N, C-alpha and C positions, 0 to 999 in steps of 0.2 A: 645772202640777205638782198632781196630785191627792193629797190627804192624807186619811188616816183621821181619824175624830173624835178619837181619842186624841191624835194629833200636833197637830191644830188647837188643842185645848184647852191643851196644854202650851205651844205657841208664844204663844197669846194671853195666858197668865198669866205667862210668864217671859221673853219676848223683847222687846227694843226694836225698834220698827218704823219709827222715823224721826220726822220733824217733827210728824206727826199724833198722836203719843203724848200722852195727857193729862198735864199737868205735875203734877197732884196724885195720880197713880196710877202709882207706880213699879213696874215688873215685879218679880215675886218672885225673890229670890236663891235659890241652891241649898238652903240650910238651910230657908228659908221654904217653898220648894216641897216639900221633904221632909216638913215638918210637915203641910202641907195634904194631900199625897198619902196620908200615913199616916192622917189623919182620914177621908179618903174610904174608905180600905181598911177601917177599923174599922166603917164603916157599910155595907159590902158594895157600894160604888159604884166606878165607874171614871171617870177624868177626862173621857172622851168624852161622858158623859151631860150634861155642862155645856153642850154646843154643840148639843144636839138638843131644846131646849125645856124641859129639866128643871132649869135652873139655879136658878130661883126656889124651887122646893120643896126642892132638895138643900141650898141654902145658908141655908134659913130658920133653922136652929139653929146656924150657924157663929158661934163667938166666938173672938177671938184678941186679945191685948193690943196687937199691932203690925200686924195685918192686918185692918182693919175690912172689913165686908161691902161697903161702898161701893167700896172699892178693887178688890175682885174683880169687882164689877159693871162698873166702868168698863173694866177690862182685857178682860173678855169681850165688850165692845161694840165692839172694834176689828176687826171682821170685814172691813170694806171696806179698811182699811189693810193688813191681812194679805194680802188677795187681790192688791193692787197690789205688795206686797213680794215675794210668791211668784213673780209673773210676771217680775219683774226678776231674781230669783235664779236662776230656771230658765233664762233666756236665757244666764246666765253659766256654766251647768253645775253649779250648786251644789245639793247634796242636804242632807237634814236627818236627823239621828238623835236620838231621844229615849231616855231611860233605859229605857223600856218596850220598845224595839226589840231584837230578838235580836242584831243586829250591833253594838250599843253595846259599847264596849271592856270586856271582862270584868275586866281589871286595875284599871280605875278604880272599878268597883263594889266589887271586893274590898277595895281599899285605902282608899277614901273613903266608902263607904256612901252615906248620903243626902246627904252633902256633895259628891258627884260632880255635875257640871253637868247640869241637866235636859235641855239641848239642846246638840248640836254641829252647827255648819254645816260643810260640807266639800266637797271636790272631789278626785277621783282614786280610787285603789283603796282602798276602805274596808276590805277584808279585811286590809290591813297593820296596822290598829289592834289586831288580836288577836295580833300576832307578838312584841311586846316589842322589845327591842334595847338599844342603848347611848345614853343621853342624854349629849350633848356640849354644854356651856354655857360661857360666858365673856364677857369684856368686848367691847364694841363697838369699843374702841380698842386692840385687841391688836396687838402688834408683829409684824414679819414672821416672826421665829423661831417665835412661837406660831401664826401662821397656817399656816406650813409644817408644823408638828406636826399641826394640824387636818386638813390635806390628807392626811397620812400615815394618821391615824386613820380618816378617811373611806374611803380606799382599802383599808385593812386590814379594816374591817368588811365592805366589799363582797366582798372576796376570801374571807372566812370565812363569808359568808352571813347576816350580821346587819344589821338596820336601824340607821340613825342616827336618833335622836329629838332634835329641837332646836326652837328658837323662831323661826327665820327672820330674826332681827335681823342687821344688817350686822356684820362682824367674825367672831368665832368661830363663831356659829350657822350663818350662811350659807356660810362656807367649808367647814365639815365636811359640810354637806348637799350642796353642789354637787360636792364631791370624791367622795362616795359615788355620786352619780348618774353622774358622768363615768366611773366604773369599773363601771358596770352594777349598782350596788347598789340597795338600797331605802331610802326615807326617809319618816319621819313628821314633818311640820312642824306645830307647835302655835302658831298666830299669835295675837297680842294685838290686832291691828287690821288693817284693810284687806285682808280676805280676797278681796273682789271684785277688787281691783287685782292681788293676787298671782296669782290663777288665770289672768289674761290676760298675765302677765309672760313675756317671752321666755326668761328664765333657767329657768323652771319648766315651760314648755310641753312640752318633750320628755319629761320625767319623768312628767307627767300623762298624756300620750298612750300611753306605753309601759307604764303600770301599775306603775311603780317608785316612784311618789310619791303620798302623800296629804297634803293640807293641810286642817287643821281649826282651828276657833276656837269657843270658848264664847260669843263676842260676835257680834252681828249683822254680816253680811258687809261693811257699809259703815262700821263703827265706826272712829273716828279714834283715834290713839294717845293713851292716858292711862297715866300711870305706875301707877296703881292696877290697871288691867287687866293690864298687863305683869307686875306682881308677883303678881296673882291667878292667872295662867295658869302660873306656874312650877311649881306643884305638879302640874299635869297632865303636864308634860314628864317629871318623875321617875316619876309613877305609870303612865305608858304604857311605861316602860322596865324593864329588868332590873337596870340599874346606872347610876350617874351619874358622869361624868368632868368635873371642873372644870379647864379649861385655864388660866385666869388670872382673878384677882379681887383687889380691894383689901380689906383688913381693915375690917370694920364699915362698909362703904360699897357702895352700889349693889345692884341686883337680883340679881346673880349670888351675892354673899355671902349675902344674905338668903334666897334660894331654897335654897341649899345648907344653910344653918342650919336651915331649916324641914324639909328632907328628913331631916337627921340627927336632929332632935328626934323625928320621927314614925317613923323607921326604915323608910321605905317601901322603899328599895333600898340596897345598898352604895354608898358615895360615895367616889370616888378623886380624888386631886389630882395635877396635873402640876407639879412644882416647877421654877420658873425664878427667876433672880435678881430679875427685875422684880416678881414676885408672891410672894416668899418669905414675907413677913409675913402676907399673907392666907391663904396655904396652910397655914402653921404654925398659925394660929388655927383653921382648919377641922379640921386633924388633931387639935388639942386637944379638939375637940368630938366626935371619933369617926371622921373620915374617914381613909382609908388612902392612903399614898403609892404612886403607880403603880410597879409592879415593873420598872424598867429599860426596855429596848426589846424584849426577847425575851419576849413573853407572847402568849397567845391571848385574843381578846375574851371567849370563853366563861368564862375563868378569873376575869374581873372580876365575874361574876354570883355567884360562889361565896363571897365574903367573908360571914361570918355577921354580919348586922346586929344592932344593939342591940334589945332588946325594946321594942316600941312602948308609949307611955304609956297609950293607950286603944285597944282594938280597935274598928274601925268596925262598925256594925250593917248588916245587909242593907238594900239600898234598898227602900223601901216598894212600888215598882212591881213589883219582882222577887217579893216576898212575895205581892202581890195576884194575880199571874198564876197562882199555883198554889193560891190560897185558894178555899174553897167559895163558891158563888154567894151564899148567905145567911150572914151573920155573926151569931151569937147572943151576946148580952151578958147576963150574969147580972142586972145592975141594970136596972130599968125606966126609970131616968133616962137621958135622951139623953147620948151621949158628945159633949161640946162641944169640948174641947181639952185634951190632955195636954201640958203644957209640957215641952219637952226640957231636959236639963241646960244650965245657963248656959255658953255657950262663951266662950273667950278671944277677945279682939279679934284681927283678922288681923295677925299679928306682922310679916310682911314689909313691908306698906304703912306701918305705924307706924315700923318701923326706918328706912325710907327717909326719912320725914318728919323723924325725929330727926337723921339724918345731914345733911339739908338745913339744919336749924336750927344744927347745930354749925358748919357752914361759913359759914352766913349771918351769924352773930354778928360775927366779926371783919371781915367784908366791908362791913357797913353801920354799924358802930359809930362810925366817924369820918367817913364820907362817905355821905350819903343816896343811894339809887339808885332808878331807875324800875323797875317790874316787868319791862319788856322787857329792860332791861340785866341784871337778875338772871337772867332766863331764858337770855340769851345766855351769861353766865358759867358757868351750870350745864349748858348745852346741853340744856335741856328746853323743852317747848312753853310759850308765854306763858300759856296757859290753866291749865296745871299750876302755874306759878309764882304766878299770881294766887290760885289755890285755896289753896296752902300759905301764902301771905302773909296771906290772910284768916284762916286757922286760927291763925297766929302772932299776928295782931292780936287775935283773940278771946281768946287766952290771955294777953294783956298783955305779949307779948315784943317786938313791934314797934309803931311808931306812924307815922301819916302826917304828914310834915312839910310837905307842900304838896299842893294838889289839882290845880293847873294849872302844870306837869305833875305828875301823881301821883308821889310818891317816898316811900320808907320809910327809917326809921332805927331802930336797935336801942334799946329802952328801957333807960336806964342801970341801973335797978334790976331789969330783967327777969331772972328766974332761969331758966336752962335746966337741966332735969333730963333726962338721957339715959336712954332705956329700954335693956333688955338686947338 
C-alpha cells in the first residue's frame, strides 16, 4: 500500500498501530489533531512535511498544554510499525481515508468540523459514504417483533433507493443491514471494533464484492471492543445519514439512548422513534428531548429526512485540512511573534461515555452493596468485557464509591458512605 506523505503523517500522529506503540505517546484524538493541523495551516505548512526530514525545524516552536513536543516526536518515529501494519491491512483489502482526501465523507466535515475523525479505515465501495441514508440503531437484545420491523425497514430502504447506515452490532444494527443487502440495497456500516475480522466475514462478503456495502471504522482495523469506542462512533452513524431511526432502547441506559440524546442535542439529523410496548418509556423520554414518533406504516423513507431539526447549539467550523487545501502557499501574519498555539474553546466532556459510566454505577450500587463481587462476575452480569468492568471499577474506586474487600480473589463492595451523583 503506497501512501502519500500527507496520509503517512496523519496515520503516524493519530492512529494506534498495535503492541509497538510507545506507552507514553498516545495518538492524537480528533480535536487534538484539529488543533495541530490548524497550527500547521497558520504557518503555511502541510502535515506531509513532517515525514520528509523537516519535522525538527517545523516543530521547533510548537507549544501546547496537553501535547508536548516529545509526544509528537515519538509518534512520528513509528515508521517501521506503520509499514508492518499497512502490509497487513492491504492483504485484507482495507483502504485509508484522511480528512484531507477528496473522498472523505462531506457530511462528517459539514456537521463535525475539526471534530470529525482524522482517519477512517474501510473496505468496500467508499463512494457510498457520500450518499447519506437512514441511520437505524437499537438494542443488541431486541425482541423478535423489533427485529422483524428492522427487516421491513431494510427492505423498504432498498426498494426506495436509500442506504441503511448502522453500527454492525448484533441485534437491530446487523438485522437492518443484512435485510437491505438481501434486497439489493446499499449499506454503510460504521464499526467500533474488529474491522479486519468483519471484512472477511461470510455475512458481508457478498455485499463487499457487489459494491453494495462499505464498512468503515475510525479505530485501527484490529481494535478490540471497548465501550468508549462504541459510544464515540455513535455520532458518526448519525452524521453519515440524513435521519436517524431508533428501533428500541431503554430510558437513560445504554449506548443507543446516549447516542440518540447526543444527536438530538446537536440537531445533526431528524431523529424518529419506533414505539413498542417493550421500549415505551425510553422512546417517550427521547420524544421529550425532540425526537418524533414514526408516522404509522405508510411512509416513504425520504419523508423522514424532512422533519425540521432543532437549531444546533454551536455551528461546527470548517476542518483545518479543507481550509488549508485552498489557502495560499505563504501565510502572512501581522505580528512578528511566532504563532505558537491558539487554544480552542473548552469543550464539554464526551457526554455519552460519561452517561454510560453513570448508568453502570447506578446499577452497580444495589448489586454489590450487600454482597461483594469479583470483576469478572460484575462483567458477566452487565454483559460487558472484563477489561471494561475493571476500568470502570477503578474509576469508581478512585472516586471513593467502591472498595476492595479482598485481594485473593479480588472483590469489590460499595462504600456505605459513597455518594452517587448521576449526570444528566
